[in-house]
mmCIF file of the N, C-alpha and C atoms, coordinates in Angstrom:
data_MODEL
# 
_entry.id   MODEL 
# 
loop_
_atom_site.group_PDB 
_atom_site.id 
_atom_site.type_symbol 
_atom_site.label_atom_id 
_atom_site.label_alt_id 
_atom_site.label_comp_id 
_atom_site.label_asym_id 
_atom_site.label_entity_id 
_atom_site.label_seq_id 
_atom_site.pdbx_PDB_ins_code 
_atom_site.Cartn_x 
_atom_site.Cartn_y 
_atom_site.Cartn_z 
_atom_site.occupancy 
_atom_site.B_iso_or_equiv 
_atom_site.pdbx_formal_charge 
_atom_site.auth_seq_id 
_atom_site.auth_comp_id 
_atom_site.auth_asym_id 
_atom_site.auth_atom_id 
_atom_site.pdbx_PDB_model_num 
ATOM 1   N N  . MET A 1 1  ? 22.142 -0.811 14.065  1.00 0.00 ? 1  MET A N  1 
ATOM 2   C CA . MET A 1 1  ? 22.353 -1.601 12.870  1.00 0.00 ? 1  MET A CA 1 
ATOM 3   C C  . MET A 1 1  ? 23.859 -1.830 12.740  1.00 0.00 ? 1  MET A C  1 
ATOM 4   N N  . ASP A 1 2  ? 24.241 -3.081 12.537  1.00 0.00 ? 2  ASP A N  1 
ATOM 5   C CA . ASP A 1 2  ? 25.667 -3.366 12.398  1.00 0.00 ? 2  ASP A CA 1 
ATOM 6   C C  . ASP A 1 2  ? 26.154 -2.985 11.001  1.00 0.00 ? 2  ASP A C  1 
ATOM 7   N N  . ASN A 1 3  ? 27.456 -2.894 10.857  1.00 0.00 ? 3  ASN A N  1 
ATOM 8   C CA . ASN A 1 3  ? 28.061 -2.441 9.606   1.00 0.00 ? 3  ASN A CA 1 
ATOM 9   C C  . ASN A 1 3  ? 27.705 -3.351 8.434   1.00 0.00 ? 3  ASN A C  1 
ATOM 10  N N  . GLU A 1 4  ? 27.677 -4.657 8.659   1.00 0.00 ? 4  GLU A N  1 
ATOM 11  C CA . GLU A 1 4  ? 27.362 -5.601 7.590   1.00 0.00 ? 4  GLU A CA 1 
ATOM 12  C C  . GLU A 1 4  ? 25.946 -5.377 7.052   1.00 0.00 ? 4  GLU A C  1 
ATOM 13  N N  . THR A 1 5  ? 25.006 -5.136 7.956   1.00 0.00 ? 5  THR A N  1 
ATOM 14  C CA . THR A 1 5  ? 23.620 -4.874 7.553   1.00 0.00 ? 5  THR A CA 1 
ATOM 15  C C  . THR A 1 5  ? 23.526 -3.565 6.780   1.00 0.00 ? 5  THR A C  1 
ATOM 16  N N  . GLU A 1 6  ? 24.221 -2.543 7.249   1.00 0.00 ? 6  GLU A N  1 
ATOM 17  C CA . GLU A 1 6  ? 24.199 -1.249 6.561   1.00 0.00 ? 6  GLU A CA 1 
ATOM 18  C C  . GLU A 1 6  ? 24.764 -1.375 5.151   1.00 0.00 ? 6  GLU A C  1 
ATOM 19  N N  . VAL A 1 7  ? 25.855 -2.087 4.997   1.00 0.00 ? 7  VAL A N  1 
ATOM 20  C CA . VAL A 1 7  ? 26.454 -2.306 3.672   1.00 0.00 ? 7  VAL A CA 1 
ATOM 21  C C  . VAL A 1 7  ? 25.457 -3.025 2.765   1.00 0.00 ? 7  VAL A C  1 
ATOM 22  N N  . PHE A 1 8  ? 24.785 -4.046 3.297   1.00 0.00 ? 8  PHE A N  1 
ATOM 23  C CA . PHE A 1 8  ? 23.794 -4.782 2.524   1.00 0.00 ? 8  PHE A CA 1 
ATOM 24  C C  . PHE A 1 8  ? 22.704 -3.845 2.000   1.00 0.00 ? 8  PHE A C  1 
ATOM 25  N N  . TYR A 1 9  ? 22.148 -3.016 2.882   1.00 0.00 ? 9  TYR A N  1 
ATOM 26  C CA . TYR A 1 9  ? 21.070 -2.110 2.461   1.00 0.00 ? 9  TYR A CA 1 
ATOM 27  C C  . TYR A 1 9  ? 21.553 -1.069 1.466   1.00 0.00 ? 9  TYR A C  1 
ATOM 28  N N  . ARG A 1 10 ? 22.744 -0.582 1.623   1.00 0.00 ? 10 ARG A N  1 
ATOM 29  C CA . ARG A 1 10 ? 23.272 0.414  0.691   1.00 0.00 ? 10 ARG A CA 1 
ATOM 30  C C  . ARG A 1 10 ? 23.515 -0.178 -0.686  1.00 0.00 ? 10 ARG A C  1 
ATOM 31  N N  . GLN A 1 11 ? 23.785 -1.475 -0.748  1.00 0.00 ? 11 GLN A N  1 
ATOM 32  C CA . GLN A 1 11 ? 24.072 -2.117 -2.023  1.00 0.00 ? 11 GLN A CA 1 
ATOM 33  C C  . GLN A 1 11 ? 22.817 -2.621 -2.730  1.00 0.00 ? 11 GLN A C  1 
ATOM 34  N N  . LEU A 1 12 ? 21.671 -2.593 -2.091  1.00 0.00 ? 12 LEU A N  1 
ATOM 35  C CA . LEU A 1 12 ? 20.436 -3.038 -2.734  1.00 0.00 ? 12 LEU A CA 1 
ATOM 36  C C  . LEU A 1 12 ? 20.129 -2.162 -3.948  1.00 0.00 ? 12 LEU A C  1 
ATOM 37  N N  . PRO A 1 13 ? 19.722 -2.755 -5.040  1.00 0.00 ? 13 PRO A N  1 
ATOM 38  C CA . PRO A 1 13 ? 19.345 -1.948 -6.207  1.00 0.00 ? 13 PRO A CA 1 
ATOM 39  C C  . PRO A 1 13 ? 18.186 -1.018 -5.857  1.00 0.00 ? 13 PRO A C  1 
ATOM 40  N N  . LYS A 1 14 ? 18.309 0.222  -6.202  1.00 0.00 ? 14 LYS A N  1 
ATOM 41  C CA . LYS A 1 14 ? 17.289 1.213  -5.849  1.00 0.00 ? 14 LYS A CA 1 
ATOM 42  C C  . LYS A 1 14 ? 15.986 0.985  -6.600  1.00 0.00 ? 14 LYS A C  1 
ATOM 43  N N  . VAL A 1 15 ? 16.042 0.254  -7.699  1.00 0.00 ? 15 VAL A N  1 
ATOM 44  C CA . VAL A 1 15 ? 14.819 -0.059 -8.427  1.00 0.00 ? 15 VAL A CA 1 
ATOM 45  C C  . VAL A 1 15 ? 13.842 -0.802 -7.524  1.00 0.00 ? 15 VAL A C  1 
ATOM 46  N N  . GLU A 1 16 ? 14.340 -1.571 -6.573  1.00 0.00 ? 16 GLU A N  1 
ATOM 47  C CA . GLU A 1 16 ? 13.470 -2.284 -5.647  1.00 0.00 ? 16 GLU A CA 1 
ATOM 48  C C  . GLU A 1 16 ? 12.679 -1.299 -4.788  1.00 0.00 ? 16 GLU A C  1 
ATOM 49  N N  . LEU A 1 17 ? 13.311 -0.236 -4.385  1.00 0.00 ? 17 LEU A N  1 
ATOM 50  C CA . LEU A 1 17 ? 12.616 0.792  -3.621  1.00 0.00 ? 17 LEU A CA 1 
ATOM 51  C C  . LEU A 1 17 ? 11.510 1.408  -4.457  1.00 0.00 ? 17 LEU A C  1 
ATOM 52  N N  . HIS A 1 18 ? 11.806 1.734  -5.718  1.00 0.00 ? 18 HIS A N  1 
ATOM 53  C CA . HIS A 1 18 ? 10.787 2.300  -6.601  1.00 0.00 ? 18 HIS A CA 1 
ATOM 54  C C  . HIS A 1 18 ? 9.627  1.329  -6.776  1.00 0.00 ? 18 HIS A C  1 
ATOM 55  N N  . ALA A 1 19 ? 9.953  0.067  -6.963  1.00 0.00 ? 19 ALA A N  1 
ATOM 56  C CA . ALA A 1 19 ? 8.907  -0.932 -7.173  1.00 0.00 ? 19 ALA A CA 1 
ATOM 57  C C  . ALA A 1 19 ? 8.019  -1.047 -5.944  1.00 0.00 ? 19 ALA A C  1 
ATOM 58  N N  . HIS A 1 20 ? 8.612  -0.945 -4.788  1.00 0.00 ? 20 HIS A N  1 
ATOM 59  C CA . HIS A 1 20 ? 7.840  -1.061 -3.554  1.00 0.00 ? 20 HIS A CA 1 
ATOM 60  C C  . HIS A 1 20 ? 6.915  0.146  -3.367  1.00 0.00 ? 20 HIS A C  1 
ATOM 61  N N  . LEU A 1 21 ? 7.429  1.321  -3.638  1.00 0.00 ? 21 LEU A N  1 
ATOM 62  C CA . LEU A 1 21 ? 6.642  2.535  -3.393  1.00 0.00 ? 21 LEU A CA 1 
ATOM 63  C C  . LEU A 1 21 ? 5.544  2.745  -4.414  1.00 0.00 ? 21 LEU A C  1 
ATOM 64  N N  . ASN A 1 22 ? 5.746  2.285  -5.641  1.00 0.00 ? 22 ASN A N  1 
ATOM 65  C CA . ASN A 1 22 ? 4.743  2.486  -6.673  1.00 0.00 ? 22 ASN A CA 1 
ATOM 66  C C  . ASN A 1 22 ? 3.438  1.818  -6.254  1.00 0.00 ? 22 ASN A C  1 
ATOM 67  N N  . GLY A 1 23 ? 2.398  2.591  -6.150  1.00 0.00 ? 23 GLY A N  1 
ATOM 68  C CA . GLY A 1 23 ? 1.093  2.065  -5.762  1.00 0.00 ? 23 GLY A CA 1 
ATOM 69  C C  . GLY A 1 23 ? 0.864  2.028  -4.265  1.00 0.00 ? 23 GLY A C  1 
ATOM 70  N N  . SER A 1 24 ? 1.880  2.343  -3.481  1.00 0.00 ? 24 SER A N  1 
ATOM 71  C CA . SER A 1 24 ? 1.745  2.295  -2.030  1.00 0.00 ? 24 SER A CA 1 
ATOM 72  C C  . SER A 1 24 ? 1.247  3.609  -1.447  1.00 0.00 ? 24 SER A C  1 
ATOM 73  N N  . VAL A 1 25 ? 1.413  4.676  -2.175  1.00 0.00 ? 25 VAL A N  1 
ATOM 74  C CA . VAL A 1 25 ? 1.024  6.004  -1.708  1.00 0.00 ? 25 VAL A CA 1 
ATOM 75  C C  . VAL A 1 25 ? 0.057  6.589  -2.732  1.00 0.00 ? 25 VAL A C  1 
ATOM 76  N N  . SER A 1 26 ? -1.052 7.105  -2.255  1.00 0.00 ? 26 SER A N  1 
ATOM 77  C CA . SER A 1 26 ? -2.050 7.652  -3.175  1.00 0.00 ? 26 SER A CA 1 
ATOM 78  C C  . SER A 1 26 ? -1.544 8.917  -3.861  1.00 0.00 ? 26 SER A C  1 
ATOM 79  N N  . SER A 1 27 ? -2.113 9.208  -5.006  1.00 0.00 ? 27 SER A N  1 
ATOM 80  C CA . SER A 1 27 ? -1.751 10.427 -5.737  1.00 0.00 ? 27 SER A CA 1 
ATOM 81  C C  . SER A 1 27 ? -2.007 11.672 -4.896  1.00 0.00 ? 27 SER A C  1 
ATOM 82  N N  . GLN A 1 28 ? -3.086 11.651 -4.125  1.00 0.00 ? 28 GLN A N  1 
ATOM 83  C CA . GLN A 1 28 ? -3.411 12.797 -3.275  1.00 0.00 ? 28 GLN A CA 1 
ATOM 84  C C  . GLN A 1 28 ? -2.328 13.020 -2.217  1.00 0.00 ? 28 GLN A C  1 
ATOM 85  N N  . THR A 1 29 ? -1.825 11.946 -1.644  1.00 0.00 ? 29 THR A N  1 
ATOM 86  C CA . THR A 1 29 ? -0.762 12.071 -0.644  1.00 0.00 ? 29 THR A CA 1 
ATOM 87  C C  . THR A 1 29 ? 0.511  12.598 -1.280  1.00 0.00 ? 29 THR A C  1 
ATOM 88  N N  . ILE A 1 30 ? 0.838  12.090 -2.467  1.00 0.00 ? 30 ILE A N  1 
ATOM 89  C CA . ILE A 1 30 ? 2.022  12.586 -3.177  1.00 0.00 ? 30 ILE A CA 1 
ATOM 90  C C  . ILE A 1 30 ? 1.893  14.075 -3.436  1.00 0.00 ? 30 ILE A C  1 
ATOM 91  N N  . GLU A 1 31 ? 0.716  14.523 -3.889  1.00 0.00 ? 31 GLU A N  1 
ATOM 92  C CA . GLU A 1 31 ? 0.496  15.949 -4.146  1.00 0.00 ? 31 GLU A CA 1 
ATOM 93  C C  . GLU A 1 31 ? 0.686  16.782 -2.874  1.00 0.00 ? 31 GLU A C  1 
ATOM 94  N N  . LYS A 1 32 ? 0.190  16.294 -1.748  1.00 0.00 ? 32 LYS A N  1 
ATOM 95  C CA . LYS A 1 32 ? 0.365  17.006 -0.477  1.00 0.00 ? 32 LYS A CA 1 
ATOM 96  C C  . LYS A 1 32 ? 1.840  17.107 -0.106  1.00 0.00 ? 32 LYS A C  1 
ATOM 97  N N  . LEU A 1 33 ? 2.574  16.005 -0.280  1.00 0.00 ? 33 LEU A N  1 
ATOM 98  C CA . LEU A 1 33 ? 3.998  16.017 0.043   1.00 0.00 ? 33 LEU A CA 1 
ATOM 99  C C  . LEU A 1 33 ? 4.767  16.962 -0.876  1.00 0.00 ? 33 LEU A C  1 
ATOM 100 N N  . ILE A 1 34 ? 4.431  16.953 -2.162  1.00 0.00 ? 34 ILE A N  1 
ATOM 101 C CA . ILE A 1 34 ? 5.078  17.854 -3.114  1.00 0.00 ? 34 ILE A CA 1 
ATOM 102 C C  . ILE A 1 34 ? 4.823  19.311 -2.726  1.00 0.00 ? 34 ILE A C  1 
ATOM 103 N N  . SER A 1 35 ? 3.597  19.628 -2.319  1.00 0.00 ? 35 SER A N  1 
ATOM 104 C CA . SER A 1 35 ? 3.259  21.012 -1.978  1.00 0.00 ? 35 SER A CA 1 
ATOM 105 C C  . SER A 1 35 ? 4.001  21.494 -0.733  1.00 0.00 ? 35 SER A C  1 
ATOM 106 N N  . ARG A 1 36 ? 4.426  20.589 0.111   1.00 0.00 ? 36 ARG A N  1 
ATOM 107 C CA . ARG A 1 36 ? 5.167  20.970 1.323   1.00 0.00 ? 36 ARG A CA 1 
ATOM 108 C C  . ARG A 1 36 ? 6.636  21.294 1.041   1.00 0.00 ? 36 ARG A C  1 
ATOM 109 N N  . LYS A 1 37 ? 7.126  20.894 -0.139  1.00 0.00 ? 37 LYS A N  1 
ATOM 110 C CA . LYS A 1 37 ? 8.535  21.110 -0.489  1.00 0.00 ? 37 LYS A CA 1 
ATOM 111 C C  . LYS A 1 37 ? 8.649  21.774 -1.859  1.00 0.00 ? 37 LYS A C  1 
ATOM 112 N N  . PRO A 1 38 ? 8.047  22.962 -2.057  1.00 0.00 ? 38 PRO A N  1 
ATOM 113 C CA . PRO A 1 38 ? 8.051  23.586 -3.391  1.00 0.00 ? 38 PRO A CA 1 
ATOM 114 C C  . PRO A 1 38 ? 9.454  23.905 -3.904  1.00 0.00 ? 38 PRO A C  1 
ATOM 115 N N  . HIS A 1 39 ? 10.405 24.118 -3.012  1.00 0.00 ? 39 HIS A N  1 
ATOM 116 C CA . HIS A 1 39 ? 11.770 24.447 -3.430  1.00 0.00 ? 39 HIS A CA 1 
ATOM 117 C C  . HIS A 1 39 ? 12.473 23.277 -4.126  1.00 0.00 ? 39 HIS A C  1 
ATOM 118 N N  . LEU A 1 40 ? 11.927 22.070 -4.015  1.00 0.00 ? 40 LEU A N  1 
ATOM 119 C CA . LEU A 1 40 ? 12.527 20.913 -4.668  1.00 0.00 ? 40 LEU A CA 1 
ATOM 120 C C  . LEU A 1 40 ? 12.129 20.781 -6.137  1.00 0.00 ? 40 LEU A C  1 
ATOM 121 N N  . ASN A 1 41 ? 11.138 21.567 -6.560  1.00 0.00 ? 41 ASN A N  1 
ATOM 122 C CA . ASN A 1 41 ? 10.675 21.569 -7.954  1.00 0.00 ? 41 ASN A CA 1 
ATOM 123 C C  . ASN A 1 41 ? 10.300 20.175 -8.445  1.00 0.00 ? 41 ASN A C  1 
ATOM 124 N N  . ILE A 1 42 ? 9.547  19.449 -7.644  1.00 0.00 ? 42 ILE A N  1 
ATOM 125 C CA . ILE A 1 42 ? 9.089  18.106 -8.023  1.00 0.00 ? 42 ILE A CA 1 
ATOM 126 C C  . ILE A 1 42 ? 7.747  18.239 -8.716  1.00 0.00 ? 42 ILE A C  1 
ATOM 127 N N  . GLU A 1 43 ? 7.619  17.579 -9.858  1.00 0.00 ? 43 GLU A N  1 
ATOM 128 C CA . GLU A 1 43 ? 6.366  17.566 -10.588 1.00 0.00 ? 43 GLU A CA 1 
ATOM 129 C C  . GLU A 1 43 ? 5.702  16.212 -10.399 1.00 0.00 ? 43 GLU A C  1 
ATOM 130 N N  . HIS A 1 44 ? 4.381  16.184 -10.423 1.00 0.00 ? 44 HIS A N  1 
ATOM 131 C CA . HIS A 1 44 ? 3.650  14.931 -10.233 1.00 0.00 ? 44 HIS A CA 1 
ATOM 132 C C  . HIS A 1 44 ? 4.079  13.876 -11.246 1.00 0.00 ? 44 HIS A C  1 
ATOM 133 N N  . SER A 1 45 ? 4.365  14.291 -12.460 1.00 0.00 ? 45 SER A N  1 
ATOM 134 C CA . SER A 1 45 ? 4.767  13.332 -13.497 1.00 0.00 ? 45 SER A CA 1 
ATOM 135 C C  . SER A 1 45 ? 6.088  12.649 -13.168 1.00 0.00 ? 45 SER A C  1 
ATOM 136 N N  . MET A 1 46 ? 6.866  13.234 -12.250 1.00 0.00 ? 46 MET A N  1 
ATOM 137 C CA . MET A 1 46 ? 8.126  12.636 -11.835 1.00 0.00 ? 46 MET A CA 1 
ATOM 138 C C  . MET A 1 46 ? 7.908  11.534 -10.806 1.00 0.00 ? 46 MET A C  1 
ATOM 139 N N  . THR A 1 47 ? 6.739  11.495 -10.190 1.00 0.00 ? 47 THR A N  1 
ATOM 140 C CA . THR A 1 47 ? 6.524  10.586 -9.067  1.00 0.00 ? 47 THR A CA 1 
ATOM 141 C C  . THR A 1 47 ? 5.487  9.513  -9.328  1.00 0.00 ? 47 THR A C  1 
ATOM 142 N N  . ALA A 1 48 ? 4.696  9.646  -10.372 1.00 0.00 ? 48 ALA A N  1 
ATOM 143 C CA . ALA A 1 48 ? 3.576  8.730  -10.566 1.00 0.00 ? 48 ALA A CA 1 
ATOM 144 C C  . ALA A 1 48 ? 3.676  7.963  -11.875 1.00 0.00 ? 48 ALA A C  1 
ATOM 145 N N  . ILE A 1 49 ? 3.250  6.732  -11.807 1.00 0.00 ? 49 ILE A N  1 
ATOM 146 C CA . ILE A 1 49 ? 3.089  5.915  -13.001 1.00 0.00 ? 49 ILE A CA 1 
ATOM 147 C C  . ILE A 1 49 ? 1.623  5.528  -13.042 1.00 0.00 ? 49 ILE A C  1 
ATOM 148 N N  . GLY A 1 50 ? 0.906  6.026  -14.033 1.00 0.00 ? 50 GLY A N  1 
ATOM 149 C CA . GLY A 1 50 ? -0.525 5.770  -14.128 1.00 0.00 ? 50 GLY A CA 1 
ATOM 150 C C  . GLY A 1 50 ? -0.834 4.329  -14.483 1.00 0.00 ? 50 GLY A C  1 
ATOM 151 N N  . LYS A 1 51 ? -2.027 3.913  -14.170 1.00 0.00 ? 51 LYS A N  1 
ATOM 152 C CA . LYS A 1 51 ? -2.458 2.549  -14.465 1.00 0.00 ? 51 LYS A CA 1 
ATOM 153 C C  . LYS A 1 51 ? -2.323 2.274  -15.959 1.00 0.00 ? 51 LYS A C  1 
ATOM 154 N N  . GLY A 1 52 ? -1.635 1.202  -16.294 1.00 0.00 ? 52 GLY A N  1 
ATOM 155 C CA . GLY A 1 52 ? -1.431 0.837  -17.684 1.00 0.00 ? 52 GLY A CA 1 
ATOM 156 C C  . GLY A 1 52 ? -0.293 1.572  -18.371 1.00 0.00 ? 52 GLY A C  1 
ATOM 157 N N  . GLN A 1 53 ? 0.273  2.556  -17.704 1.00 0.00 ? 53 GLN A N  1 
ATOM 158 C CA . GLN A 1 53 ? 1.373  3.333  -18.280 1.00 0.00 ? 53 GLN A CA 1 
ATOM 159 C C  . GLN A 1 53 ? 2.681  2.571  -18.085 1.00 0.00 ? 53 GLN A C  1 
ATOM 160 N N  . ARG A 1 54 ? 3.527  2.592  -19.096 1.00 0.00 ? 54 ARG A N  1 
ATOM 161 C CA . ARG A 1 54 ? 4.831  1.946  -19.007 1.00 0.00 ? 54 ARG A CA 1 
ATOM 162 C C  . ARG A 1 54 ? 5.901  3.025  -19.048 1.00 0.00 ? 54 ARG A C  1 
ATOM 163 N N  . ARG A 1 55 ? 6.859  2.912  -18.142 1.00 0.00 ? 55 ARG A N  1 
ATOM 164 C CA . ARG A 1 55 ? 7.969  3.849  -18.106 1.00 0.00 ? 55 ARG A CA 1 
ATOM 165 C C  . ARG A 1 55 ? 9.257  3.096  -17.847 1.00 0.00 ? 55 ARG A C  1 
ATOM 166 N N  . THR A 1 56 ? 10.355 3.613  -18.395 1.00 0.00 ? 56 THR A N  1 
ATOM 167 C CA . THR A 1 56 ? 11.649 3.009  -18.132 1.00 0.00 ? 56 THR A CA 1 
ATOM 168 C C  . THR A 1 56 ? 12.198 3.573  -16.828 1.00 0.00 ? 56 THR A C  1 
ATOM 169 N N  . LEU A 1 57 ? 13.203 2.907  -16.292 1.00 0.00 ? 57 LEU A N  1 
ATOM 170 C CA . LEU A 1 57 ? 13.832 3.402  -15.070 1.00 0.00 ? 57 LEU A CA 1 
ATOM 171 C C  . LEU A 1 57 ? 14.417 4.785  -15.296 1.00 0.00 ? 57 LEU A C  1 
ATOM 172 N N  . ASP A 1 58 ? 15.013 5.029  -16.471 1.00 0.00 ? 58 ASP A N  1 
ATOM 173 C CA . ASP A 1 58 ? 15.576 6.338  -16.773 1.00 0.00 ? 58 ASP A CA 1 
ATOM 174 C C  . ASP A 1 58 ? 14.514 7.437  -16.733 1.00 0.00 ? 58 ASP A C  1 
ATOM 175 N N  . GLU A 1 59 ? 13.292 7.132  -17.135 1.00 0.00 ? 59 GLU A N  1 
ATOM 176 C CA . GLU A 1 59 ? 12.209 8.112  -17.124 1.00 0.00 ? 59 GLU A CA 1 
ATOM 177 C C  . GLU A 1 59 ? 11.770 8.436  -15.700 1.00 0.00 ? 59 GLU A C  1 
ATOM 178 N N  . CYS A 1 60 ? 12.037 7.557  -14.766 1.00 0.00 ? 60 CYS A N  1 
ATOM 179 C CA . CYS A 1 60 ? 11.583 7.746  -13.385 1.00 0.00 ? 60 CYS A CA 1 
ATOM 180 C C  . CYS A 1 60 ? 12.637 8.372  -12.486 1.00 0.00 ? 60 CYS A C  1 
ATOM 181 N N  . VAL A 1 61 ? 13.802 8.631  -13.015 1.00 0.00 ? 61 VAL A N  1 
ATOM 182 C CA . VAL A 1 61 ? 14.878 9.191  -12.201 1.00 0.00 ? 61 VAL A CA 1 
ATOM 183 C C  . VAL A 1 61 ? 14.713 10.674 -12.071 1.00 0.00 ? 61 VAL A C  1 
# 
């Protein structure tokens, strides 16, 4: 990857990444991934937005 491309990707708003991932991975898969990294203290509520639920970007950080 050339430097210009790397700079472009680093400058992309991270909200786009969140938008892409939301709904792309099942809750069961997220739970499995969380269980593999218990030292990170990740809770399911930090990673999932339920159907019809509204959350701000600050709530998802």
